[in-house]
Structure formats: structure tokens, C-alpha cells
N, C-alpha and C positions, 0 to 999 in steps of 0.2 A: 457401535456395531445399530444402526437403526432401521425399524422396520417401516418397506412402504406398502399399498395395497395397489397391486395394480391389477385391474381384472380377475379381482376376488381369490387371487394368490400372495402369499409374502413372499419377495423380495427382497433379498438382503443388501440393506444400501451403506458403503465406509462411509462415517462421517471424520473422517483419518487416514493420513494413509503418507506419500512420499510420494515425493517425484525428485529424478535424480539429487537423491540424498538429501532434498529439504522436506520438511514435514509442514499438512497443509492441512483446512479444515474445512468443512464441506458445513455452511451454513445454511445449505436449500436451498438456495436462490432461483430465483425465479431464470436466470442463464447459464446455469451451474455453476458459476463461476468461482473454484476457491482457493480461499486467501492462506497465505503464507502463515504460519505461526509467529515467528520470529521476523525481525528488519533484515535485511542486508546486513551483512559484516559480525549479527549477533547468534551467538549459541542459546539463548532463548527466548521468550516473549518481554522479558524483563530486561532487558537490556538496549541498549539505544542503536546499539551498530553503529558500520560508517555511514558518514555523509557524501553528498554529491552534487555537483550541481550538474543546471538540466543535462543531457545530452551526454555526458561524461559518463562515461564505461569506469574510473579508477575514483578511488578515493578520493577524499579533500583529504588535505594535509595540513593542519592547523589551524590560525584563522582564520587564515585570508582571504576575500574576495579574488575571487577567479576569474576575470575576463574571460568569458565564455565562448569561442566563434559559431555558438546556434545563437547567440547575440545580438539582433536586427537582424536575422536572416528569414526569411518567411521560410517555414517547415509542417508540415502534415504531423498527424499523428508519431511516436517514433514506438510506440507498443512493436514489440519483439523482431523492429531493428539492430541486429546485436551491434551496429555500426556504434548506434546512441541509446539503446537502451539495454543499459547497467542490472537487470533480472536476468536477463538473455543472456549478456555477454558471460556474467561469470554463474551464473544458475543453470545452463544449461538453454537446449531447446524443448517447449512447453511451458517457461517460466519467462510472465514480463512484467514488467512498470503497468500497474491500474492507468487505466483510460478514466476520463470526468466521467463517462458512463456505469463504468465500474465502483465509482465512489458514489455517484447521486443510487445506481442501487443496492450498495452498503448503506447508505443515510437512511434510504424508503426504508427498508424491510429490517431493519436493526437498535434495539430501546437503545439509548448511551448513557452507563453509568463512570460516572467521578469515582475511582479507587484507587486503592494500592496492592499490590503484585506483590510477594514480598516485601520488601523496603523502597518499589520505587512505586510511584504513582502515576496514573494514566487514565486512561478509559480505554471499559469493556464497549464492545460492539456484540452484542446480544442477540442471536437470534430468533424471530418474531417466528419463523418459522416452526427449527424444530430447537431455539434452545440453547444451541451450540453459541460461541461466540471467540471471540480471539481480543487482542491484548496490544492496545496501543504504548507506548511507554510514550513520558514527556519528561524533556531536559530538567536535570537534575534541580536547575539553576534558573527553571522560568517554572510558570505555569501553562505554558500552551507548549503544542507542538504541527509543528506540516509536514508534511508526504507528500513528494511529488506524484505525481501524474505523466503521462506522457503523451499528456494532450497539449500543446502548445493555446494561450490563452488567445484571445479576439481583443483583448486592447490592442490601441494603435502601435505601432510604430515594431513589432516581432521585437523584444525583449520580456517579454513575460511567460508564464506556464503557468498551468492548475494545480492547486497544493490542496488537497486535505485539510482545513484548520481547525485546531482541537484544545477548547480554553474549556476546559472540565468540563460538563454535561453539554457545552453550546457545542455544535459541529458547524462548520461550513466548507463551501469551495470562495476561494482564493486566489489572483493572480498576483503571482511573484516573480521578481526579478529570475532568467536564469542561472545568475552567475552566484544566485545565496547557494546558503548549504545545508542541506534534506538531508531527512533519510528515506526511503524507499522498501514498503509493502508489499512483494512483487506478490503476483495471479498466477493461476494457471487451471484451462481448463479439461 
């Protein structure tokens, strides 16, 4: 719990909480967005969880690429649409996939630290505002991770969507094929 001064009065603002049984952390972001403590399908921050093709609400099985009916289809942002947003479909109303704008806000308002949590490599996003953090695990056989956003890419052909790309301390946005398999880190307001 952190204290915030508002009109000379102390107000207690939770820095952690739950929505529909899933935990979140308040990073003090200007939008008020709160980030889940773990990926969909994970029970802790160190677990990678399930992977999804973009706009699919069921996890991918095995190592195969899937043709995605959203490939080649002009789509708007799917955030909060339970037909296409796995976070909303699986965790319930109030949760959604992060938008490209959510990732940009996270990138601008956090410092990034490549580290290990338990025995898992990953990257901490540490709030410049209140010091709280979330951990993004990296696949154990890779040096990087990518996380889906709900935002389609502007890339020609409507085959790609935006991801958060993490490679050690390097953080960028990247367009990836909608049939690729990446985890989802939900957000709530």
C-alpha cells in the first residue's frame, strides 16, 4: 500500500489487488492501467504460461504454426472483445490484452532490468513513479521474449500485429505474424 497526498489529506491507494481472482500491480501509470503479475496460463511471475496466436482465445498446442483467420483480414483493435481477446475471454470482464499504447506507456514510465527471478531469466519493468515492478519471463531456450498486444500492425497486408519485444535490457515494439505463438500479459483499469 502506498500513500498519496491529495488536497493535504492522506489517501491510501492499493499497489496490489485482484480482479476476478487474478492479481495485478499498480505501477502508478498516468492512464491508471494495472498490469497482471503473470501471463495467462501461469500461476506465478516466473512461469511463461500459455502461448496464443493473435486473436485466438484458446492456447496453441505443440510447436506448430496455425493459420489464423485474422491473417489477411482488416481488423481494428481487439482489446476487451471476448470473441478475439484471450484475456477478456479467459479472465473475465475487466481484463484485456494490452494495447500498443499500453506497451508504450509501460516503456516510457519504467526502467528495465535484465535479471533472474527464482531460476528464471527475464526482465523487470520497474516503475519510475512508485518503484513497483512486474517481471516478464523469457523462454528458457531463448534470450528474448515477445508479448502480444491487441493492436493490429500498420504493416501492409493485414497479416501482422504489434508485440512487445524484450531482449535482455533492450525493449521495443515489433510487428509479428498473427499465426506466431506468444504469451499474453493482461491489463486491467
